[in-house]
C-alpha positions as CSV (number, residue, x, y, z in Angstrom):
1,X,-2.9,-18.1,11.0
2,X,0.2,-20.2,10.6
3,X,0.7,-23.3,8.4
4,X,4.1,-24.8,8.7
5,X,5.6,-27.7,6.9
6,X,8.9,-29.1,8.3
7,X,9.4,-31.1,5.1
8,X,9.8,-27.8,3.2
9,X,12.5,-26.6,5.6
10,X,15.1,-24.6,3.6
11,X,13.0,-24.1,0.5
12,X,13.1,-20.4,-0.6
13,X,11.6,-18.1,-3.0
14,X,13.4,-14.8,-3.4
15,X,14.2,-14.6,0.3
16,X,11.0,-16.2,1.5
17,X,12.5,-19.0,3.6
18,X,10.1,-21.9,4.1
19,X,10.6,-23.1,7.6
20,X,8.4,-24.5,10.3
21,X,8.2,-21.0,11.7
22,X,7.4,-19.1,8.5
23,X,5.0,-21.2,6.4
24,X,2.1,-19.4,8.0
25,X,-1.3,-18.2,7.3
26,X,-3.5,-21.1,6.3
27,X,-6.8,-21.0,8.1
28,X,-6.8,-24.5,9.6
29,X,-9.3,-24.6,12.4
30,X,-11.5,-26.6,14.8
31,X,-14.6,-26.4,17.1
32,X,-16.7,-28.5,19.5
33,X,-17.3,-32.1,18.8
34,X,-21.0,-33.0,18.6
35,X,-22.2,-34.1,22.1
36,X,-19.2,-32.7,23.8
37,X,-20.2,-29.0,24.2
38,X,-19.7,-29.0,28.0
39,X,-16.9,-30.3,30.3
40,X,-17.8,-32.2,33.4
41,X,-18.8,-29.3,35.8
42,X,-15.9,-29.5,38.2
43,X,-13.1,-30.2,35.6
44,X,-12.0,-26.7,35.0
45,X,-12.4,-25.8,38.7
46,X,-9.8,-28.4,39.5
47,X,-7.1,-26.1,38.3
48,X,-8.2,-23.1,40.3
49,X,-8.9,-25.0,43.5
50,X,-5.3,-26.3,43.7
51,X,-3.9,-23.1,45.1
52,X,-1.4,-20.7,43.4
53,X,-0.9,-21.9,39.9
54,X,1.7,-19.6,38.4
55,X,4.8,-17.9,39.5
56,X,5.7,-15.0,37.3
57,X,9.4,-14.3,36.6
58,X,11.1,-12.0,34.1
59,X,11.3,-13.7,30.7
60,X,14.8,-14.5,29.5
61,X,16.2,-13.9,26.1
62,X,16.3,-17.0,23.9
63,X,18.0,-17.6,20.6
64,X,18.2,-14.3,18.7
65,X,16.2,-12.3,21.3
66,X,17.6,-8.9,22.2
67,X,17.6,-8.3,25.9
68,X,16.1,-4.8,25.4
69,X,13.2,-6.3,23.5
70,X,12.4,-8.9,26.1
71,X,12.6,-6.4,29.0
72,X,9.3,-5.9,30.8
73,X,7.8,-9.3,29.8
74,X,7.0,-11.9,32.4
75,X,6.8,-15.7,31.9
76,X,5.3,-18.6,33.8
77,X,4.0,-22.1,33.3
78,X,0.7,-23.5,34.2
79,X,0.2,-27.2,35.0
80,X,-2.8,-28.5,33.1
81,X,-4.5,-31.9,32.3
82,X,-3.4,-33.6,29.2
83,X,-7.1,-34.4,28.7
84,X,-9.7,-32.2,30.1
85,X,-12.1,-35.1,30.0
86,X,-9.9,-36.8,32.5
87,X,-8.6,-33.9,34.7
88,X,-7.1,-36.3,37.2
89,X,-4.9,-38.0,34.6
90,X,-1.5,-37.0,33.2
91,X,-0.6,-33.3,33.0
92,X,1.8,-31.0,31.1
93,X,3.1,-27.5,31.5
94,X,1.5,-24.7,29.4
95,X,3.9,-21.8,28.8
96,X,2.3,-18.3,29.3
97,X,3.6,-14.8,29.2
98,X,2.3,-11.3,29.9
99,X,3.1,-7.6,30.0
100,X,1.2,-5.6,32.6
101,X,-0.6,-2.4,31.8
102,X,1.8,0.5,31.5
103,X,-0.7,2.9,33.0
104,X,-2.2,1.0,35.9
105,X,-4.6,3.9,36.7
106,X,-6.3,3.4,33.3
107,X,-6.2,-0.4,33.3
108,X,-9.3,-2.0,31.7
109,X,-8.4,-5.7,32.3
110,X,-6.7,-8.6,30.7
111,X,-6.4,-8.9,26.9
112,X,-5.5,-12.5,25.9
113,X,-4.0,-12.9,22.4
114,X,-4.8,-16.2,20.6
115,X,-1.9,-17.0,18.3
116,X,-2.4,-18.2,14.7
117,X,-1.0,-21.1,12.9
118,X,-1.2,-23.8,13.9
119,X,2.2,-23.4,15.4
120,X,2.6,-19.8,16.3
121,X,4.1,-18.9,19.7
122,X,2.1,-16.5,21.8
123,X,4.9,-16.3,24.3
124,X,7.2,-15.0,21.6
125,X,4.5,-12.5,20.7
126,X,4.6,-11.1,24.2
127,X,8.3,-11.2,24.6
128,X,9.5,-9.7,21.4
129,X,6.4,-8.9,19.3
130,X,4.4,-6.7,21.5
131,X,4.6,-3.9,19.0
132,X,1.7,-5.6,17.2
133,X,-0.5,-3.9,19.8
134,X,-1.0,-0.2,19.8
135,X,0.4,2.0,22.6
136,X,-3.2,2.5,23.8
137,X,-3.8,-1.2,24.3
138,X,-0.4,-1.6,26.0
139,X,-1.2,1.2,28.4
140,X,-4.7,-0.1,29.4
141,X,-4.4,-3.9,29.3
142,X,-2.4,-6.6,30.8
143,X,-1.6,-8.4,27.5
144,X,-1.3,-12.1,27.9
145,X,-0.6,-15.0,25.5
146,X,0.6,-18.6,25.5
147,X,2.1,-21.3,23.5
148,X,-0.9,-23.6,22.7
149,X,-0.6,-27.2,23.7
150,X,1.7,-29.1,21.4
151,X,3.5,-25.9,20.3
152,X,6.9,-24.4,21.2
153,X,7.4,-24.5,25.0
154,X,4.1,-26.3,25.7
155,X,5.0,-29.9,25.3
156,X,5.6,-29.5,21.5
157,X,4.6,-32.2,19.1
158,X,8.0,-33.7,18.1
159,X,8.9,-36.2,15.4
160,X,11.9,-37.6,13.7
161,X,13.3,-34.9,11.5
162,X,14.5,-37.4,8.9
163,X,10.9,-38.8,8.6
164,X,9.4,-35.3,8.4
165,X,11.8,-34.5,5.6
166,X,10.3,-37.4,3.6
167,X,6.8,-36.0,3.7
168,X,5.1,-36.7,0.4
169,X,4.1,-33.9,-1.9
170,X,0.4,-33.0,-1.8
171,X,0.5,-33.3,-5.6
172,X,-0.4,-37.0,-5.7
173,X,-0.2,-38.4,-9.2
174,X,-1.2,-42.1,-8.9
175,X,-3.1,-44.6,-6.9
176,X,0.2,-46.0,-5.7
177,X,1.3,-42.6,-4.4
178,X,-2.1,-42.1,-2.7
179,X,-1.6,-45.4,-0.8
180,X,2.0,-44.6,0.0
181,X,0.9,-41.2,1.4
182,X,-1.6,-42.9,3.8
183,X,1.1,-45.4,4.9
184,X,3.5,-42.5,5.5
185,X,1.0,-40.5,7.5
186,X,0.3,-43.4,9.8
187,X,4.0,-44.1,10.2
188,X,4.6,-40.4,11.1
189,X,1.7,-40.4,13.6
190,X,3.3,-43.4,15.4
191,X,6.7,-41.7,15.4
192,X,5.3,-38.4,16.7
193,X,3.2,-40.1,19.4
194,X,6.3,-41.9,20.7
195,X,8.4,-38.7,20.7
196,X,5.7,-36.4,22.1
197,X,4.0,-38.5,24.8
198,X,0.3,-38.7,25.7
199,X,-0.4,-35.1,24.8
200,X,-0.1,-36.0,21.1
201,X,-3.7,-37.3,21.0
202,X,-5.1,-34.3,22.8
203,X,-4.0,-31.2,21.0
204,X,-7.3,-30.2,19.4
205,X,-9.0,-26.8,19.9
206,X,-11.7,-28.3,22.2
207,X,-8.9,-28.9,24.7
208,X,-7.3,-25.5,24.1
209,X,-10.6,-23.8,24.9
210,X,-10.3,-25.3,28.4
211,X,-6.7,-24.2,28.6
212,X,-7.7,-20.7,27.8
213,X,-10.3,-20.7,30.5
214,X,-7.8,-22.1,33.0
215,X,-5.6,-19.1,32.2
216,X,-8.5,-16.8,32.9
217,X,-9.0,-18.5,36.3
218,X,-5.4,-18.2,37.5
219,X,-5.4,-14.6,36.4
220,X,-8.3,-14.0,38.7
221,X,-10.5,-12.5,36.0
222,X,-14.3,-13.0,35.9
223,X,-14.1,-12.0,32.2
224,X,-11.4,-11.7,29.6
225,X,-11.0,-9.6,26.5
226,X,-9.7,-11.8,23.6
227,X,-8.0,-11.1,20.3
228,X,-7.6,-14.1,18.1
229,X,-5.7,-14.1,14.8
230,X,-6.2,-16.5,11.9
231,X,-6.1,-20.0,13.5
232,X,-6.7,-18.3,16.8
233,X,-10.1,-17.2,15.6
234,X,-11.3,-20.8,15.8
235,X,-10.2,-20.8,19.5
236,X,-12.0,-17.5,20.1
237,X,-15.2,-18.5,18.4
238,X,-15.3,-21.8,20.2
239,X,-14.5,-20.1,23.6
240,X,-17.4,-17.7,23.1
241,X,-19.7,-20.6,22.2
242,X,-18.6,-22.5,25.3
243,X,-18.2,-19.7,27.9
244,X,-20.2,-16.7,26.6
245,X,-20.6,-15.3,30.1
246,X,-16.8,-15.1,30.5
247,X,-16.2,-12.9,27.5
248,X,-16.0,-9.1,27.9
249,X,-15.1,-8.4,24.3
250,X,-13.7,-10.5,21.4
251,X,-11.9,-9.6,18.2
252,X,-11.5,-12.3,15.5
253,X,-9.0,-11.1,12.9
254,X,-8.6,-12.9,9.6
255,X,-11.5,-15.2,10.2
256,X,-11.5,-18.9,9.7
257,X,-14.8,-20.6,9.0
258,X,-14.8,-24.0,10.7
259,X,-18.3,-24.8,9.5
260,X,-17.0,-25.8,6.1
261,X,-18.1,-29.4,6.2
262,X,-16.8,-31.0,3.0
263,X,-13.3,-31.5,1.6
264,X,-14.4,-30.0,-1.7
265,X,-15.8,-26.8,-0.2
266,X,-12.7,-26.4,1.9
267,X,-10.3,-26.7,-1.0
268,X,-12.4,-24.6,-3.3
269,X,-12.7,-21.8,-0.8
270,X,-9.0,-21.8,-0.1
271,X,-7.9,-21.9,-3.8
272,X,-10.4,-19.1,-4.7
273,X,-9.1,-16.8,-1.9
274,X,-5.5,-17.3,-3.0
275,X,-6.3,-16.9,-6.7
276,X,-8.1,-13.6,-5.9
277,X,-5.0,-12.3,-4.1
278,X,-2.8,-13.4,-7.1
279,X,-5.1,-11.6,-9.4
280,X,-4.7,-8.4,-7.3
281,X,-1.0,-8.8,-7.6
282,X,-1.3,-9.0,-11.4
283,X,-3.4,-5.9,-11.5
284,X,-0.8,-4.0,-9.4
285,X,2.0,-5.1,-11.6
286,X,0.2,-4.1,-14.8
287,X,-0.4,-0.6,-13.4
288,X,3.0,-0.1,-11.7
289,X,6.1,0.7,-13.7
290,X,8.5,-0.3,-10.9
291,X,7.1,-3.9,-10.9
292,X,9.9,-6.2,-12.2
293,X,7.3,-7.8,-14.6
294,X,5.6,-4.6,-15.7
295,X,4.6,-5.0,-19.4
296,X,4.9,-8.8,-19.4
297,X,2.2,-11.4,-19.2
298,X,2.5,-12.3,-15.5
299,X,0.2,-15.3,-15.8
300,X,2.5,-16.8,-18.5
301,X,5.6,-16.1,-16.5
302,X,4.2,-17.9,-13.5
303,X,2.9,-20.8,-15.6
304,X,6.4,-21.2,-17.0
305,X,7.9,-21.2,-13.5
306,X,5.6,-23.9,-12.4
307,X,6.3,-26.0,-15.5
308,X,10.0,-25.9,-14.9
309,X,9.9,-26.4,-11.2
310,X,11.1,-29.7,-9.7
311,X,8.5,-29.2,-6.9
312,X,5.6,-27.0,-8.0
313,X,3.9,-27.2,-4.6
314,X,7.0,-25.8,-2.8
315,X,7.2,-23.0,-5.4
316,X,3.5,-22.3,-5.1
317,X,3.7,-22.2,-1.3
318,X,6.6,-19.7,-1.4
319,X,4.6,-17.4,-3.7
320,X,1.5,-17.8,-1.5
321,X,3.5,-16.6,1.5
322,X,4.5,-13.4,-0.3
323,X,0.8,-12.6,-0.8
324,X,0.4,-12.3,3.0
325,X,1.8,-8.8,3.5
326,X,1.4,-8.5,0.7
327,X,4.9,-8.3,-0.6
328,X,4.1,-7.6,-4.3
329,X,7.5,-6.1,-5.2
330,X,9.4,-9.1,-3.8
331,X,7.0,-11.5,-5.5
332,X,7.6,-9.8,-8.9
333,X,11.3,-9.9,-8.4
334,X,11.1,-13.5,-7.6
335,X,9.1,-14.4,-10.6
336,X,11.4,-12.4,-12.8
337,X,14.4,-14.5,-12.0
338,X,14.2,-16.9,-9.1
339,X,12.9,-20.4,-8.3
340,X,12.5,-22.4,-5.2
341,X,15.5,-24.2,-3.8
342,X,16.0,-26.7,-1.1
343,X,18.7,-27.4,1.4
344,X,19.8,-30.6,3.1
345,X,17.2,-32.4,5.2
346,X,17.5,-31.9,9.0
347,X,18.4,-34.7,11.4
348,X,17.3,-35.5,14.9
349,X,14.0,-34.4,16.3
350,X,11.9,-31.6,14.9
351,X,8.6,-29.9,15.9
352,X,5.5,-30.6,13.9
353,X,2.6,-28.2,14.8
354,X,0.4,-29.3,11.8
355,X,-0.6,-32.4,13.8
356,X,-3.4,-30.4,15.4
357,X,-5.1,-30.0,12.1
358,X,-6.1,-33.6,11.7
359,X,-7.6,-33.4,15.2
360,X,-9.7,-30.3,14.3
361,X,-10.9,-31.1,10.8
362,X,-12.5,-34.1,9.0
363,X,-11.5,-33.8,5.3
364,X,-12.1,-37.3,4.0
365,X,-11.0,-38.5,0.5
366,X,-12.1,-41.9,-0.4
367,X,-9.5,-42.9,-2.9
368,X,-7.1,-41.6,-5.5
369,X,-9.8,-41.0,-8.1
370,X,-11.5,-38.6,-5.7
371,X,-8.2,-36.9,-4.9
372,X,-7.4,-36.5,-8.5
373,X,-10.8,-35.0,-9.2
374,X,-10.0,-32.3,-6.5
375,X,-6.7,-31.5,-8.2
376,X,-8.3,-31.3,-11.7
377,X,-11.2,-29.1,-10.5
378,X,-8.9,-26.7,-8.7
379,X,-6.7,-26.3,-11.7
380,X,-9.6,-25.8,-14.0
381,X,-11.2,-23.1,-11.8
382,X,-8.0,-21.2,-10.8
383,X,-5.7,-19.9,-13.5
384,X,-2.6,-19.6,-11.3
385,X,-3.4,-21.3,-8.0
386,X,-3.5,-24.9,-9.1
387,X,-1.8,-26.0,-5.9
388,X,-3.1,-24.0,-3.0
389,X,-1.1,-24.2,0.2
390,X,-4.1,-25.7,2.0
391,X,-4.0,-28.7,-0.3
392,X,-1.5,-30.1,2.2
393,X,-4.2,-30.0,4.8
394,X,-6.0,-32.7,2.9
395,X,-2.9,-34.8,2.1
396,X,-1.4,-34.9,5.6
397,X,-4.7,-36.2,7.1
398,X,-5.2,-39.0,4.6
399,X,-5.8,-42.2,6.6
400,X,-6.1,-40.3,9.9
401,X,-8.8,-41.2,12.5
402,X,-11.9,-39.0,12.7
403,X,-11.1,-35.6,14.2
404,X,-11.6,-35.1,17.9
405,X,-13.0,-31.7,17.3
406,X,-14.7,-31.6,13.9
407,X,-16.4,-28.8,12.0
408,X,-19.7,-27.4,13.0
409,X,-21.8,-24.3,12.7
410,X,-21.1,-21.8,15.5
411,X,-23.9,-21.3,18.1
412,X,-22.9,-18.3,20.2
413,X,-25.6,-16.9,22.5
414,X,-26.0,-14.4,25.3
415,X,-23.0,-12.3,24.6
416,X,-23.2,-8.9,26.3
417,X,-21.0,-7.3,23.6
418,X,-21.0,-8.7,20.0
419,X,-17.9,-10.3,18.6
420,X,-16.0,-8.0,16.3
421,X,-14.8,-9.7,13.1
422,X,-12.0,-8.1,11.0
423,X,-11.1,-9.2,7.6
424,X,-9.5,-7.9,4.4
425,X,-11.5,-8.3,1.2
426,X,-8.4,-9.7,-0.5
427,X,-7.0,-12.1,2.1
428,X,-5.1,-15.0,0.5
429,X,-5.5,-17.4,3.5
430,X,-8.8,-16.6,5.2
431,X,-11.0,-15.4,2.4
432,X,-13.5,-12.6,2.9
433,X,-16.3,-15.1,2.2
434,X,-15.2,-17.0,5.3
435,X,-15.6,-13.9,7.4
436,X,-19.0,-13.3,6.0
437,X,-20.0,-16.9,6.7
438,X,-19.0,-16.6,10.3
439,X,-20.7,-13.3,10.7
440,X,-23.9,-15.0,9.5
441,X,-23.5,-17.8,12.0
442,X,-23.0,-15.3,14.8
443,X,-26.1,-13.2,13.8
444,X,-26.7,-10.5,16.3
445,X,-23.7,-11.8,18.3
446,X,-21.2,-10.6,15.7
447,X,-20.3,-7.5,13.6
448,X,-18.0,-7.6,10.6
449,X,-15.4,-4.8,10.1
450,X,-14.2,-4.8,6.5
451,X,-10.7,-3.8,5.4
452,X,-11.0,-2.9,1.7
453,X,-7.4,-3.9,0.9
454,X,-5.1,-6.8,0.8
455,X,-3.2,-9.3,3.0
456,X,-3.6,-11.7,5.8
457,X,-4.2,-9.7,8.9
458,X,-5.8,-6.3,9.0
459,X,-5.5,-4.8,12.5
460,X,-2.3,-3.0,11.5
461,X,-3.4,-2.0,8.1
462,X,-3.8,1.7,8.7
463,X,-5.2,4.1,11.3
464,X,-8.8,3.4,10.5
465,X,-8.6,-0.3,11.2
466,X,-6.4,0.0,14.3
467,X,-8.5,2.8,15.9
468,X,-11.8,1.1,15.3
469,X,-10.5,-2.1,16.8
470,X,-9.0,-0.3,19.8
471,X,-12.1,1.7,20.5
472,X,-14.0,-1.6,20.6
473,X,-11.5,-3.3,22.9
474,X,-11.1,-0.4,25.3
475,X,-14.5,1.2,25.4
476,X,-16.8,-1.5,24.0
477,X,-17.6,0.9,21.2
478,X,-19.1,-1.5,18.6
479,X,-18.9,-0.2,15.0
480,X,-22.1,0.0,13.0
481,X,-22.9,-2.9,10.7
482,X,-21.4,-2.4,7.3
483,X,-18.4,-0.4,8.6
484,X,-15.3,-0.5,6.4
485,X,-11.9,1.0,6.3
486,X,-10.1,2.1,3.1
487,X,-7.2,0.2,1.6
488,X,-3.6,1.3,2.3
489,X,-1.1,0.7,-0.4
490,X,1.2,-2.3,0.5
491,X,4.9,-1.7,1.2
492,X,7.3,-4.2,-0.3
């Protein structure tokens, strides 16, 4: 999953540049709103009934794309309603991309990848990041993905860059700062709505579920195979809940639990997951002579860095990102001699994919006293992760309207093949407890595959994980409950 913060653009921590494209991995998710579990019966059919919907053409290199990397990918746009509750209203273009099966005679069907974030580009994944998928999957599936509504090429949420650069720190220190943050959030929403258009108020995952089914329809598939990563696991789970008969198989990798109903539980879960990963880094450093901090008190070094930092949240977020791989060597080098820095604020218009979060989650905080209590509790319970990256999820939604697509317990029924959940025990962004919670919600409709190692994302963590997932996707070979794969030593 991806969690970007334009206001942190240019901040770095030993080579970890904090930009809107790289501040990724926070499990920020959404599901069906109560009473809105079904779309009017003909709404989704409107797209399919209108005749040919897409015209595939060869994707073109963009930015730093290398032509040889893009070769073989095809791109298209799909015209969809801004609001699926009003399918005859305004519309927008959803960007999609695909690579067709390399061995047509062995083709299984369509594998749709649900990008993480919020803010990751599925089109980029197909164009230049297809190596994420094994050769076997590339041979047997048409692999398809998309830029979710409000992201990249799909009518992105856009706001004044100067205003985004003034985004307040989530470390709110007074009642006055609390009130100022609410005022800022409302000003930013007004600005983004003006720069984005009507889609701004309809970027929640409830809407994206319908977008995904529209993609299925125009591809002519009765059922799809789906692989969602991080934030994309919310989309996958909600799709299975809404359209179980249209799912052939589904992998949810780095699982986000969107049933977490309170602000306290959400923040505590996130801080605990990040602290666990930091503890694993400390254990590695203590046992590894090549660690730049070997023989030193890593906790004390980190505490000193935080105390000296002009912006402890930016510093914390940069370190948090290095736990994703994980990149323990780089994190140790960083703590040994580097601090976060910032560059000049951007000007003009900038993208802001985090806007979706406030439409997918209700995380109310009544007043500054309650907010301060959250900060105090997190700091008390977590030696190193006093400012988890997901703290920003609470701060950016202060004063926001109730979410369009708030949290709820998944109710998935009638799946022919159980959903396969894949999660590392030590995942800094989507903690293992979240995966276990979603597995409990799914019951017989889900099976949890455990990676006994570290990092955010587990499909590519060794031959065991990849082959187990591949067998499931290709042959519907569901692993036995309790199956796990051994840890693979991190590189970097």
